[in-house]
N, C-alpha and C positions, 0 to 999 in steps of 0.2 A: 504494500500500500504506500502511495507517495505521501510526502509531507502535506501536500494540499488536501489529499483525501482524508488524512488523519485529522487535520485542522477542521475540515468540514464536518466530520463525524462528531468532534468535540462541540462545535458550535451548535449543531443540530440537537445534541443532547442537552445543552444549556437552554436552547429554545424550548424544548419539550418540558424540561423541569420548570421553567418560568411559567409556561402555559398551565401546567398542572397546579402550581401554586395559585394561579389566578382563576382556576376553575374553567379553563378553556382547553379546546383540543389543539394538539401540536400543529395540525395543518391549518389552523386559523391564522397563522403568521407566515408571511412569505419572506423567504431569505433572498436578498439581492446581493450578489457578489460584486463588490466594487472593484472594477478591473482597470482603473486608471494607471497608465504606464506599465501595465503587465503585458508580457509577451504572449503571443498566441499559444505557445507550448504550455504555459502555466494555466491559461484559461481552458485549454483542452483537458487538462488534468481535473479541473473543477467539473467540467461536463461529464467526464468519465465517472466522477463521484456523485453524479445526480443533480448538479446545479445547472439550471437552464434559464435563469434570469440574471442578467448582468446590468450593472450601473456604470455609466460612463460620464465623466465630468467635462470633457472637451469635445466639441462638435467635430473638429477635424480628425481627432483620434477615433471617434465613433465611426466616421466615414471610412477610415483606413481599415477598420476591423469588420466592415459591413459584410464582406464575403464570408468571413468566419461565422458570423452570427447567422447568416442565411443558410450556410451549409449544415450547421449544427442544429438548426431549428430553435435557436435561442430567442427568448424575449429580451428586449433592450429597454432600459429606462435611462433617460437623460436626467442627471441629477445635479449638474453644475449650472452656473449662471449662463444663460443663453443670450448671446449677442444677436441682435436682429439680422446682422449680415451673415450669420451662420445658420439661420433658420432652414435654409435649403438643404443642409446636411441632416437635419433632425426631423423636421415635420414630415409625417407620412411614413417614416421608417421606425422611429422610436415608438414602442408600444405605449409608453407613458412619459410625458414631459413633466417632471416633478417640481420644476423651479419657476413656475409662472408667477410673476409678482408685480407687473406694471402694465398699464393700459397700452402703451406703445407696442409692447411685445404681444399682447393678446390680439391687437388689431392686425398686426402683420402675420401672426400665426393663422388667424382666421382667413386672411387673403390667400395665403399659401395653401392652406387646407382646401379652401373652396376651389382654387385653381387645379388642385390634384383630385378633386371630387372624393375627399376622404373626411372622416370625422376623427379628429385628433384628441385622444384622452390626455387630460392634464390634471395636475395637482396645483393648489395654491401654496406657495412657500410663504410661511409666516415668520417674520423676524421676531421670534418669541422673546429674545433677550434685549430687544430694542438697541442693537449694536450698529453703530454707524458704518462699520466696515463690511457688514453683511447685507446681502439682498434679502428681500422678503417684504410682504405687506405688513404694515403696522397693525397692532391689535385693534385699534379704533377704526381702521379702514377695512377690516376683513369682511364684515357683512356686506358693505356696499360694493366691494370688489367682487365678492361671490355673486351678488345679484347681477352685476354687470355682465358676467359671463353668459347669462341666459340670453343675451342679445346676440350671441355668436353661434349660429346654427352648426358650424363645422368644428366647434370645440365642445368637449364633453367633460364636465367637472366631476372627477372621481373621488376627490378628497383633499387632504391637507398634508403638508410636509414641513418639517422644521430642522434646523441645525442649532441646537442650544449653545449658550456660551461654553467656553472650554473650562469646564469644572469637573470635579469628580462625579462618578455615577450617582451617588446618593444625593448630591447637590442638584443634579439635573432633574431629579424627580419632580421638583416644583414646576419646572418648565413643561415637563411631559404631562403633568396633571392639568395645567392650563390648556395645553393643546387638546387633550381629551375633552375638556369642557367645551372648547370651541367646536370641535368635531361633532360632539353630540348635539350642541345647540343648532348648528347648521343642518345636521342630519335630520333633526326633528321636522324640518320643513322641506326637505328634499327627498328624492326617491332613494330609499336605503339600498335598493338593488344596484344602483349606479354610484351613489356617494357612499363608498364603503372602504376607503383606504386612508389609514392614518400612518404615514411614513415617518418614523422617528426612531432614533437609536442607531449607534454605530459600534465599531469594534469594542470600545471601552465601556459602553453604557447600554448595550442592547437589551441586557437582561432587565435592567430597571425600566427601560422603555416598554418592554412587553408587559411587565407587571402593572404598568400604568395605562395600558390599553393599546399599544402599537399593534397594527395589523401587518406591518412590513418593517423589516430592519435592513439597514444597508451596511454590510460588513466587508471590509477590505483587508486590513493588515492581519486580522485574526485568521484569515483564510490563506492569504498569499505571503504573509510576512511583510516586513518593511519594504516599501517600494523604492525603486531607484528612479529619481527624477530624470527626465530626458534633457 
């Protein structure tokens, strides 16, 4: 068994245990393997170990790996900040764009999706820690921004995503709880069969995120080890 396969087995066990403590089924949480800067060979090891959903942070890198994703039948989530000039690499190919956070982006995504005659699934990224250096919709603008997406027929709002401040896992719980509250509040007036994804939790805090209600976790270094920057 490769080190990637061993890591995945450990992560899955931790997911299952966190779900059990929360009274949930293990398959209620989707594992997204964050493959930024990872070579195809390492990603293939993850596929062999049963991981078929990957998260990419850079549009150009996602485009470079497109053939691999197609050949392996993998789902792809775009989880980084999406520049409008890179929409062409992502819209219509990524199964889910998790980082939608501004009107200019939604307008141009709608135009591109309409031109391609597709409906693009998206999440709203919430700037849950109100950090100036991070993208995301502010807490106070979340409801109005979510409502505005109803005006884009080629975008489908599937849920919420956040990247909390860089704190220890136990300290992150407060942010995860706020996200769950926002998710449940919006979900109470949206179609639960569509609005069903709460993406939060990464390698160091995914267990806490699951215990606080995450339906998806984005795990990179715990699967692949520390990445080498390009």
